[in-house]
N, C-alpha and C positions, 0 to 999 in steps of 0.2 A: 504494500500500500504506500503510494508516494506521498510524501509530506512536503507541502509547499511552504517555504520559508518566506515570510513577509519581510519586506525591506525595513530596516530600523527607522528610516525616515518617515515611514507611514504613520507610526504612532506619534512621532513628534508633530507631524502635520495635523493629525486629528486633535491633539492637545491644543495647538495654537488655534485651530478653527473653532473648537468648542469654547475656548476662552474668549475669542473675539465675539462669538455669537452671544455668550452670556453677558459680556460687557455691553454690547449693543442693546440687548433686551433690558438690562438695568437702566441704561441711559434713556431708553424709550419710555419705560414705565415710571421713572423717577418723577417727572412733572405731574403725572396723574396722582401718584401717591401723596406728593406735597399738597396738591390741590384738595384732595379728600381730607387730609389731616388738618389743613388750615381752615377748612369749613367747619371744624369742631372747636376752633380756638377763638379767643377774643381778639379784638382789634389791637389792644395793647400788647398781647403776647406775640402777635404777628409782627408788629413794629419792632419789638425788641429782639425777637429771634425768628426771622423769616423762615429759616430752614430748621425743621424739627421733625423727628420720626415718632414723637410721642403725641397721641391724640389728646385734645383738650376736652373740656366739659361744658363748652359754650354752644353746643349744637342747637339746643332748644331755644336759647336766646337769639341766636342768629336766624333761626326759622321764624321766630316771632317778629324780628325786624323785617325779614323778607315779606312775611305775610301781612305786616302792618303798613306797607306802602300803599300809595294811591292806586296801584294796579293789582290785578289778580294774576299771580304767576301761573296758576293752573290754566287760565284762559290763554295766556301767552304760549304755554306749552301746547295747548290744543291747536291754536292757530298755526304755530310753526310746524307741528306734525302734519296738519292738513295740507299746508302749502308744500312741504317737502315730499310727502308721499305722492301728491298729484304731479309735482314737477319731475320726480324721479321716473314715474310711470310714463309720462309723455316723452321725456328725454330718451329713455332706453328704447321704447317701442318705435317711435318715429325715426330716430337716428338709425336703428337697425333696418328699418324699411328703406330709408334713403340709401344706406350702404348696399342693400340688396339690389336696388335699382342700378347702382353704379357697377356692380359686379356681374349680375346675372343677365343683364340686357345689353345688347350692342346697338346703341343709337348714336346719331350723328354728333350731338352736342354733349356726349358723356364726358369727354376730357375737359372741354371748356367749363362745364358745370362743376366738375370737381376742382378745377383751378379757382373758380369763383368762390367755392366754399373755403378753400385754403386761404384765399386773400382776405376773407372776413376775419380770420384769426389774427390778422395784423392790426385790426382796429380795436383799440381799447374800449371797454364798455363805458368808461366815464365820458368819452368823447360824444357819444350819442345819447347820453342820459338827459341832457337839457331838451333836445328835440323830442325824445321819448316822453318826457314829462308833459310837455305842451300838447302832444297828441293825446295822451291819456286824459289830460284836463279837458280838452275840447269834447271828447266823447263821454265825459263824466265817469271815468273809470278810476279816478283817484279815490283813496280810502276804500278800495275793493281789492280782492286778491287776484283778480283776473290778470293784471299786468305782471304779477309775480309768478304766475303759473303758465299762461299761454305761450310766452316767448321760449319756454323750454322745448317746444316742438322743434325749433331750429337750434341745434347744438353742434357747431362745426367740429369741435374737438372730438366729440363722441362719434360723429360720422366718420372721421378719419380713422379712429381706433377700430371701429367696427369693420370698415372696409379692409384695413390691413389684416385683421384677424380672419375675415371671411375669404380672402383670396386663396390662401392655401387650404382652408378647412372645409369649404363648401363644395361637395362633389356635384358637378353639373349633370352627371349621368342620372342621379336620383331625381333631379328636377325634370329632366326630359322624360323619364319613365312616368313620373306623376302626371305630366301633361298628356302623355299618350293614353294614360288610364282615365283621362277626362277630368282631372282635378283643376279647379280654377286657380288663378294666381294668388288670391287672398288665402285660399285653403293651403296652397303650397307654402306660403310664407308663414302662416300661423301654426301649421301642424308639422312642417318639416324643418323649415329654416330656424325658427325660434328655439326649438329644443336643442339643435346643434350649437346655437350661439349662447347657451346658458352660462358658460364660464365667463365669456366676454361681457355679457349683459350684467352678470353679478358684479364684476369688477367696476364697470361704469356706473352701476346703480349705487354702489357705495360712494364713489366720488360725487355723483350728482346729488345724493342725499346730504352728504356733508356740506357741499357747497351751498345748497339751498338752505339748510338748517342754520349755517353760520352767516348767512347773508345779512348785512346791516345797512349797506349804502342805499340800495334801491328801496327797501322798506322805509328808511328814514325820509327818502324823497317823496314817496307816494302815499305813505300812511301817516296821517297826522292826528287821527282820533285815538285816544289812549285805549279805548275799549277794543280796538282792532290791532293793537301792538303785537308783534311777534316776540318770542322769548329773547333773542339778542337785543331787541330794542329795550325790553324791560331790564335786562342786565346792565345795559348802558346807563340806565337811570339810577343805578346803585352807587354812583360816585359819591352820593351824600351831599350835604350842604357845604357852605364855605368854611365851616368850623370843624367838622369831623366826618370822616369816612369810615364806615363799618366794613373793614376788610374781610372779616369772617363771613359777613353776609354776601359780599361780592364773590368770595370763593365758593360759597354754597350755591349761589346763582349760576356760577360757571360750571359747577359739578352737575347741576340739573340739566344744563345744555349739552353735556357730554354723554349722559346716560343713553339717549336714543341713538346716538352715533355708535356707541359700543354694541347696543342691541342689534342694530342694522348690520354691523360687521360680523358678529357671531352668527347671525342668521344666514348670511350669504357667503361666509368664508369657505364652507365645504365645496361650493361650486367653483371657487377660485382654485382650491387644491386639486379638484378633479380636472380642471383645465390645465394646470401645470403638469399633472401626471400624464394627461392625454398628449400634451405637446412633447413630453419626454419619450413616450412610446413611438410617436410619429417620427421624431428625429432619429 
């Protein structure tokens, strides 16, 4: 029975690799741990010792401060969740559909259309914000959630990612077989293409959800009624007055904004892992 001797350098490489991975994991989780711990401490404790691994006993007081503001944090949580879920669904579905049109069909303006989509990526969102606000004001859509949700249908970055993922992953033979069997284009897209795109869709869903949930600039421009504020808008109001800022309450508000992002990641992470494993097998 032959014995295969592993090279001595293999163990050293594994030790270095594991050490680097553990270090990166600690550095990634450290800000979240500090945020959670500071949400249980008082403002004075945070000002004197900003970095501490010992939880405080001020969580109930911080919650009373947060709940005693002029706004309702649960309403802000509900508003942000509604906007983020709708935005994520529109972004992922219609971006995948656009990428499918760019990959599966051969039409005359396909390349110019893709070039136009890429050119839009070069335009900062802040440049068009003034004109966008004026348009929303004229059609009486300010202080509504439509301007924060409907533009998600056009997401050039997601279209680019989906197209690049779809080019090597989408077998055209299956699409042709489905057409021969009499399946319509929408049925092909919904029942064949979307299941194949689950890993890419899960990845982009996380990014879209996080971007929408953390959005502050456009809601500040379009939403002026406090009863319609999103969670980031309410957290921005926790700066306090000119005399004192309750830092523990601020950290507690930030922690509440992070919870849905973590839940979304844990719900979709298995699809990302499946996509990585599938890519490894294909390679």
